[in-house]
C-alpha positions in Angstrom: 0.0 0.0 0.0 1.2 3.5 -0.8 1.9 6.2 1.8 -0.8 8.8 2.2 -0.2 12.4 3.3 -3.1 14.3 4.9 -3.4 18.1 5.3 -5.5 18.6 8.4 -6.7 16.4 11.2 -7.2 12.7 10.6 -10.4 11.3 12.3 -11.8 7.9 12.8 -14.8 6.7 14.7 -13.3 3.2 15.2 -9.7 4.1 16.2 -6.4 3.5 14.4 -4.0 0.5 14.3 -0.3 0.4 13.4 0.5 -3.0 11.9 3.4 -5.0 10.5 2.9 -7.4 7.6 5.3 -10.4 7.4 7.1 -10.3 4.0 7.2 -14.1 3.9 3.9 -15.2 5.3 1.7 -12.1 4.9 0.6 -12.4 8.5 -0.5 -9.2 10.0 0.6 -8.2 13.5 -1.0 -5.3 15.3 1.8 -3.2 16.9 -0.4 -0.6 18.5 -4.0 0.3 18.7 -5.3 3.8 19.3 -9.0 4.2 20.3 -11.1 6.9 21.9 -9.7 6.3 25.4 -6.1 5.4 24.3 -3.4 7.3 26.2 0.0 7.2 24.4 2.7 6.7 27.0 5.8 6.1 25.0 5.9 7.8 21.6 9.4 7.6 20.2 10.5 10.1 17.6 14.1 11.0 16.8 15.4 9.3 20.0 13.1 11.3 22.3 10.5 9.8 24.4 7.4 11.9 25.2 5.4 10.7 28.1 1.7 10.9 28.8 1.0 13.6 31.4 -2.2 12.0 32.6 -0.3 9.3 34.6 -2.9 6.5 34.7 -0.4 4.6 36.9 1.4 6.1 39.8 3.8 4.8 42.5 3.6 5.5 46.2 6.8 5.8 48.2 6.1 6.6 51.9 9.4 5.8 53.5 13.1 6.4 52.7 13.9 4.0 49.9 15.5 3.6 46.4 12.7 3.8 43.9 12.5 1.0 41.4 12.9 1.7 37.7 9.2 0.7 37.2 8.1 3.2 39.9 10.0 6.0 38.2 8.9 5.0 34.7 5.3 5.7 35.8 6.3 9.4 35.7 4.4 10.1 39.0 5.4 9.3 42.5 3.3 10.2 45.6 4.2 10.4 49.2 1.9 10.7 52.2 4.4 10.2 55.0 4.3 12.1 58.3 8.1 11.6 58.5 10.8 12.9 56.2 11.4 10.7 53.1 14.4 10.5 50.9 13.8 8.9 47.5 16.9 7.7 45.7 16.5 7.2 42.0 17.5 3.9 40.4 20.8 3.5 38.6 21.1 4.8 35.1 21.5 1.2 33.9 18.2 0.0 35.5 16.1 3.0 34.6 17.5 3.1 31.0 16.7 -0.5 30.5 13.1 0.0 32.0 12.2 2.7 29.5 14.4 1.7 26.5 16.5 4.8 26.8 19.0 6.0 24.3 21.0 9.2 24.2 18.5 12.1 24.2 15.7 10.2 25.8 13.8 12.5 28.2 11.5 11.4 31.0 9.4 13.9 33.1 9.0 12.8 36.7 6.4 14.4 39.0 6.7 14.0 42.8 3.4 14.7 44.7 3.8 15.4 48.4 0.6 17.4 48.7 -0.9 14.8 51.1 2.3 14.4 53.1 3.1 15.9 56.5 6.9 16.2 56.0 9.5 16.9 53.3 10.6 14.6 50.5 14.1 14.8 49.3 15.3 13.4 45.9 18.8 11.8 45.4 20.5 10.1 42.4 22.3 6.8 42.3 25.1 5.4 40.2 25.1 6.8 36.6 22.8 9.6 37.7 24.2 13.1 37.7 22.7 16.1 39.3 22.5 18.9 36.8 24.5 22.0 37.5 21.1 23.7 38.1 20.6 21.4 41.2 21.3 23.5 44.2 20.0 23.4 47.8 18.4 26.8 47.7 14.8 26.5 48.9 12.3 27.6 46.2 14.8 27.4 43.3 14.3 25.2 40.2 17.3 23.1 41.3 15.9 22.4 44.8 15.7 18.7 45.5 13.4 19.0 48.5 9.7 18.9 48.1 7.6 20.6 50.8 4.6 19.0 52.3 1.1 20.3 51.8 -0.5 22.5 49.1 2.9 23.5 47.6 4.3 20.0 47.7 4.4 19.2 43.9 7.6 19.1 41.9 8.5 18.2 38.3 11.9 16.8 37.5 13.5 16.1 34.1 15.6 13.0 33.6 17.6 13.3 30.4 19.8 10.4 29.2 23.3 11.0 27.8 23.5 7.3 26.9 21.4 4.2 27.5 22.8 3.9 31.0 23.4 7.4 32.3 21.2 10.4 33.0 21.2 14.0 34.2 18.6 14.9 36.8 17.2 18.4 37.1 14.2 20.0 38.9 12.3 22.0 36.4 9.2 23.1 38.3 
């Protein structure tokens, strides 16, 4: 089948499917289905990964711990602890493998401490580098501490310099 180029929105009442056809058997494999309620979580284009901002899956970390790669890959971590919590990110190797990272892959991570009663502090592990913007000045974009309560929401950007190493920066 030939490629088709559209000018304007493409609409369908029954969704869309991305398929692969075997050149030897002709068997059709559905690679991805997009329907009315589909949420695209990993759309790869030019080695960048754009993540869904609706976060249908979240991870709860309510005690000092190293987050698993799967928890960080959800893009949204909550904490409701009454005690201070330090969340250490997984190694660059583990996180990179979890999300299929390559150089230039970007993952946004939200940490929600609005229901917590104490601070959450973020830390990096092996092959994680704090960006030069990461400073311990309260209220700055580099601040790694998330307050409890109404202002306790932070966004971090994790940008991979290779499949196994990342730079970590608070961006909001």
